Each structure stands twice: as structure tokens, then as C-alpha cells.
C-alpha positions as a printed NumPy array, in Angstrom:
array([[-59.651,   3.767,  -3.738],
       [-58.39 ,   5.897,  -6.34 ],
       [-54.634,   6.226,  -5.286],
       [-53.212,   7.886,  -8.04 ],
       [-54.36 ,   9.495, -11.394],
       [-51.89 ,  11.574, -14.011],
       [-51.884,  11.085, -18.138],
       [-50.246,   7.874, -17.779],
       [-52.321,   6.125, -15.161],
       [-54.996,   5.595, -13.061],
       [-54.11 ,   3.301,  -9.63 ],
       [-56.252,   1.96 ,  -7.47 ],
       [-56.047,   0.87 ,  -4.06 ],
       [-58.003,  -2.486,  -4.273],
       [-58.632,  -5.727,  -4.484],
       [-58.985,  -6.331,  -8.412],
       [-61.871,  -8.895,  -8.091],
       [-64.051,  -5.729,  -6.577],
       [-63.14 ,  -3.565, -10.135],
       [-62.036,  -5.765, -13.014],
       [-65.403,  -6.248, -14.618],
       [-66.008,  -2.33 , -14.018],
       [-62.988,  -1.169, -16.072],
       [-62.032,  -0.916, -19.648],
       [-58.409,  -1.879, -21.218],
       [-57.178,  -3.484, -24.097],
       [-54.681,  -6.022, -22.547],
       [-53.939,  -7.082, -19.073],
       [-49.971,  -7.581, -18.455],
       [-48.925,  -8.534, -14.89 ],
       [-46.799, -10.824, -12.695],
       [-48.706, -12.376, -10.062],
       [-48.297, -13.537,  -6.612],
       [-47.125, -16.905,  -6.89 ],
       [-48.436, -18.273,  -4.126],
       [-45.563, -19.523,  -2.184],
       [-46.872, -18.419,   1.027],
       [-44.02 , -15.567,   0.563],
       [-44.857, -13.207,   3.667],
       [-46.263,  -9.996,   1.945],
       [-47.722,  -7.191,   4.405],
       [-51.243,  -7.211,   2.924],
       [-51.66 ,  -9.944,   0.865],
       [-52.54 , -14.186,   1.566],
       [-49.807, -15.626,  -0.436],
       [-51.016, -19.197,   0.787],
       [-54.12 , -20.031,  -1.441],
       [-54.954, -23.92 ,  -1.724],
       [-54.943, -24.996,  -5.437],
       [-58.611, -24.262,  -6.339],
       [-58.15 , -20.758,  -5.086],
       [-55.642, -20.479,  -6.63 ],
       [-56.849, -21.487, -10.238],
       [-60.036, -19.256,  -9.729],
       [-57.757, -16.487,  -9.389],
       [-56.699, -16.475, -12.917],
       [-60.317, -17.543, -13.956],
       [-61.391, -13.732, -13.479],
       [-59.097, -13.187, -16.576],
       [-60.987, -15.527, -18.77 ],
       [-62.009, -13.749, -22.664],
       [-59.105, -11.167, -21.977],
       [-55.788, -10.251, -24.224],
       [-53.795, -11.732, -21.046],
       [-50.183, -11.926, -20.951],
       [-49.397, -13.815, -17.592],
       [-45.203, -13.916, -16.228],
       [-44.657, -16.964, -13.944],
       [-42.395, -20.301, -13.505],
       [-43.441, -22.543, -16.139],
       [-45.149, -25.372, -13.973],
       [-47.485, -22.967, -12.394],
       [-48.527, -21.298, -16.054],
       [-49.518, -25.257, -16.954],
       [-50.666, -26.369, -13.444],
       [-52.657, -22.885, -12.544],
       [-52.874, -20.263, -15.122],
       [-53.672, -22.383, -17.92 ],
       [-56.706, -23.943, -15.809],
       [-58.081, -20.757, -15.03 ],
       [-57.498, -18.921, -18.499],
       [-57.637, -21.759, -20.612],
       [-55.732, -22.356, -23.641],
       [-52.365, -20.354, -24.31 ],
       [-51.262, -19.238, -27.607],
       [-47.711, -18.098, -27.161],
       [-45.425, -18.851, -24.263],
       [-41.651, -17.148, -24.474],
       [-39.118, -17.488, -21.633],
       [-36.917, -14.959, -19.711],
       [-33.735, -16.311, -19.287],
       [-31.624, -14.779, -16.849],
       [-28.531, -15.2  , -14.483],
       [-30.091, -16.134, -10.807],
       [-26.913, -16.749,  -8.417],
       [-27.8  , -19.539,  -5.392],
       [-30.804, -21.048,  -7.247],
       [-31.781, -23.568,  -9.684],
       [-34.617, -21.596, -10.983],
       [-33.018, -19.288, -13.763],
       [-36.357, -18.593, -16.068],
       [-39.612, -17.459, -16.477],
       [-42.16 , -17.994, -18.739],
       [-44.282, -15.349, -20.318],
       [-47.791, -16.824, -21.243],
       [-50.569, -15.44 , -24.137],
       [-53.997, -16.142, -24.043],
       [-56.083, -14.635, -26.611],
       [-53.247, -12.756, -28.052],
       [-49.669, -13.636, -29.441],
       [-46.253, -11.115, -29.929],
       [-44.963,  -9.981, -33.038],
       [-41.37 , -10.611, -32.668],
       [-40.642,  -8.941, -35.331],
       [-41.193,  -5.541, -34.141],
       [-38.268,  -5.64 , -32.134],
       [-34.59 ,  -5.947, -33.078],
       [-32.119,  -7.997, -31.135],
       [-28.329,  -7.774, -31.261],
       [-26.933, -10.439, -34.135],
       [-25.466, -13.457, -31.663],
       [-22.278, -13.602, -34.704],
       [-21.816,  -9.707, -35.481],
       [-18.02 , -10.905, -37.24 ],
       [-19.843, -13.248, -39.307],
       [-19.002, -12.488, -42.998],
       [-22.76 , -12.774, -44.17 ],
       [-24.428, -10.97 , -40.835],
       [-21.846,  -7.941, -41.698],
       [-23.24 ,  -7.603, -44.772],
       [-26.844,  -7.815, -43.423],
       [-25.786,  -5.106, -40.773],
       [-24.103,  -2.574, -43.831],
       [-27.416,  -2.874, -45.589],
       [-29.528,  -2.344, -42.709],
       [-27.547,   0.732, -41.814],
       [-27.58 ,   1.466, -45.493],
       [-31.357,   1.942, -45.648],
       [-31.532,   3.532, -42.034],
       [-32.982,   0.62 , -40.289],
       [-32.617,  -0.39 , -37.047],
       [-29.471,  -2.938, -37.02 ],
       [-30.695,  -6.367, -35.91 ],
       [-32.103,  -9.284, -36.475],
       [-35.872, -10.453, -35.198],
       [-36.204, -11.832, -31.427],
       [-36.069, -15.124, -30.576],
       [-39.016, -16.8  , -28.57 ],
       [-36.54 , -16.382, -25.335],
       [-34.826, -13.5  , -23.714],
       [-31.753, -13.927, -22.375],
       [-30.325, -10.031, -22.572],
       [-32.371,  -8.904, -19.488],
       [-31.198,  -9.635, -16.228],
       [-33.249,  -9.529, -12.845],
       [-33.102,  -6.546, -10.666],
       [-30.061,  -6.421,  -8.344],
       [-30.068,  -4.994,  -5.239],
       [-27.53 ,  -2.519,  -6.563],
       [-29.13 ,  -1.899,  -9.605],
       [-30.682,   2.089,  -9.821],
       [-33.917,   0.312, -10.701],
       [-33.929,  -1.081,  -7.648],
       [-36.587,  -0.14 ,  -4.651],
       [-35.382,  -1.234,  -1.422],
       [-38.657,  -2.07 ,   0.109],
       [-39.934,  -4.308,  -2.402],
       [-38.848,  -7.944,  -3.596],
       [-38.716,  -9.18 ,  -7.002],
       [-38.985,  -6.244,  -9.541],
       [-39.947,  -7.374, -12.892],
       [-37.37 ,  -5.353, -15.234],
       [-39.198,  -2.197, -16.742],
       [-37.249,  -3.438, -19.76 ],
       [-38.809,  -6.736, -20.434],
       [-42.11 ,  -4.763, -19.879],
       [-41.117,  -2.561, -22.559],
       [-40.658,  -5.404, -25.264],
       [-43.17 ,  -7.264, -24.129],
       [-45.67 ,  -3.929, -24.642],
       [-44.14 ,  -3.009, -28.068],
       [-44.359,  -6.755, -29.693],
       [-47.878,  -7.485, -28.549],
       [-49.729,  -4.014, -28.321],
       [-50.013,  -0.376, -29.945],
       [-49.424,   2.883, -28.635],
       [-52.48 ,   4.723, -27.029],
       [-53.424,   0.964, -25.503],
       [-54.464,   0.853, -22.242],
       [-52.921,  -2.014, -20.173],
       [-54.116,  -2.997, -16.823],
       [-51.749,  -4.621, -14.052],
       [-54.431,  -6.378, -11.173],
       [-51.295,  -6.807,  -9.125],
       [-49.318,  -3.674, -10.099],
       [-46.763,  -4.007,  -7.342],
       [-44.389,  -1.512,  -7.483],
       [-45.56 ,  -0.12 , -10.663],
       [-42.687,  -0.893, -13.089],
       [-45.975,  -1.304, -15.755],
       [-46.151,   2.171, -15.121],
       [-42.917,   3.225, -16.597],
       [-42.968,   0.978, -19.19 ],
       [-45.984,   2.273, -20.289],
       [-44.68 ,   5.99 , -20.037],
       [-41.759,   4.665, -22.13 ],
       [-43.618,   3.221, -24.747],
       [-46.381,   5.517, -24.941],
       [-49.014,   3.491, -23.398],
       [-51.514,   4.026, -20.89 ],
       [-51.725,   1.974, -17.182],
       [-54.587,   0.913, -14.758],
       [-53.038,  -0.657, -11.745],
       [-54.415,  -2.216,  -8.857],
       [-52.814,  -2.953,  -5.979],
       [-54.109,  -3.876,  -2.516],
       [-51.238,  -3.266,  -0.695],
       [-50.557,  -0.052,   0.197],
       [-46.843,  -0.8  ,   1.258],
       [-46.068,  -1.452,  -2.286],
       [-47.719,   1.941,  -3.458],
       [-45.505,   3.742,  -1.173],
       [-42.922,   1.963,  -3.152],
       [-44.437,   2.859,  -6.943],
       [-45.055,   6.443,  -5.127],
       [-40.885,   6.457,  -3.728],
       [-39.921,   5.074,  -7.261],
       [-42.315,   8.423,  -8.993],
       [-40.957,  10.621,  -6.781],
       [-37.349,   9.98 ,  -7.592],
       [-38.359,   9.534, -11.691],
       [-39.326,  13.171, -11.604],
       [-36.046,  14.342,  -9.645],
       [-34.081,  13.39 , -12.13 ]])
């Protein structure tokens, strides 16, 4: 059951419903199965609506952050967990598909978008130039507060260095880092009950958080180990 452990994370090969109540953590952050009948190696991605809603009901009462499509957030995730406190949008280029954004929904917690800066959209404006000069003069990070939508982080393409060839639908590490930095604090323990190829591990490592991962697919965990081995080689 205990698949991997180091100073950053403990990773379990198990069904999350068998472990959740026994684990201690501060937040849940996950990109769950989308229930679109995708052919996962060890997972049924074709639940009926009631079962899919009940899947998210396991997270009631926890500080939970879910990355999913807007319709699913409204129709299934909120039905299972309860009222949402904040929703952000992650917008990206998606050639050949009409779906070009996902929602990031916060339950029992919410982000502080002042904690991470983004580049000014119009840096050549005179007023913006003065603000940038003032920030530089005071040794402050140059930029403005985050918007409630992110358009500067793209999906993981097949040519990306971050891409694990044996895994589909990877969530960018940078996106997870941004969520962690705006919502959690250093030393917090973050649970991903659908660990997949382990992007949360790398985001936690880079931001000084701890990670617990639960993944029932050994094939997906093998992808995580491949990524881990590559990291140690760098």
C-alpha cells in the first residue's frame, strides 16, 4: 500500500476512499477523473451521476481545491462537497478543441491573489512604468496582483520537457505551484487523492510543502517514478 516515501511525500497505491479518514493533512488539491469514459488502466471512468457526486462527498468538511471543467463543478462537485467559496479560471491554448479553460474551485478555503505577482499587461504605459520603477527601487517583486483567471500557463504538450510520455492530461507544475502559493503556507501537508503522474509532488517540493498522494493505478505510479528518476538525474 505504501508505494514511495521521502522527505517531501508519502505515496500510497490504494483507493482513496479506504485511506482518507485515517490521514492527517491541511488541504486537498486534485485534478480528479473527469468521468468521460476515458480508458484508464485501473479505473472505471464511467460512473453514474449519483456515484460521481458521492465520490466528491468524501471531501466534505476539508479545505479542498478541485481542478475541473465548469459544468462538472456546478453539477457534480458542488453537489458532493457543498457551497464553493471561490472559483478561478485557468485559460489555455487548446488546438482542435472548443474547451480552452477549466475552473479551479475552492471549498472551505480561498486564495489570496496578492501573494503572487503577474506581469503587467501594459508595461509601456507611463503610470505602469512609474509603478515598476518604484517596486524595483524598494526591492519588491515587479508586477501586479493576480487576476482571477490565469492565461500565462499552458497545457503540457507532447514536446514539453515536463511531459511524461506514458501519461495523458498532466496538470502543469507551475499551475499547482501558483495555487499552493496563494492558498497554503510552507510546511502544510497537501493531499492529492488522485495522484496520477505526481505533478503535486514536484509543486510541493518546489514550494516547501509536504505531499500525500493516493493513486490506485500502478501504471500511473510508474509514470511518477519515471519523472522522479529524471529529476534526480538533472
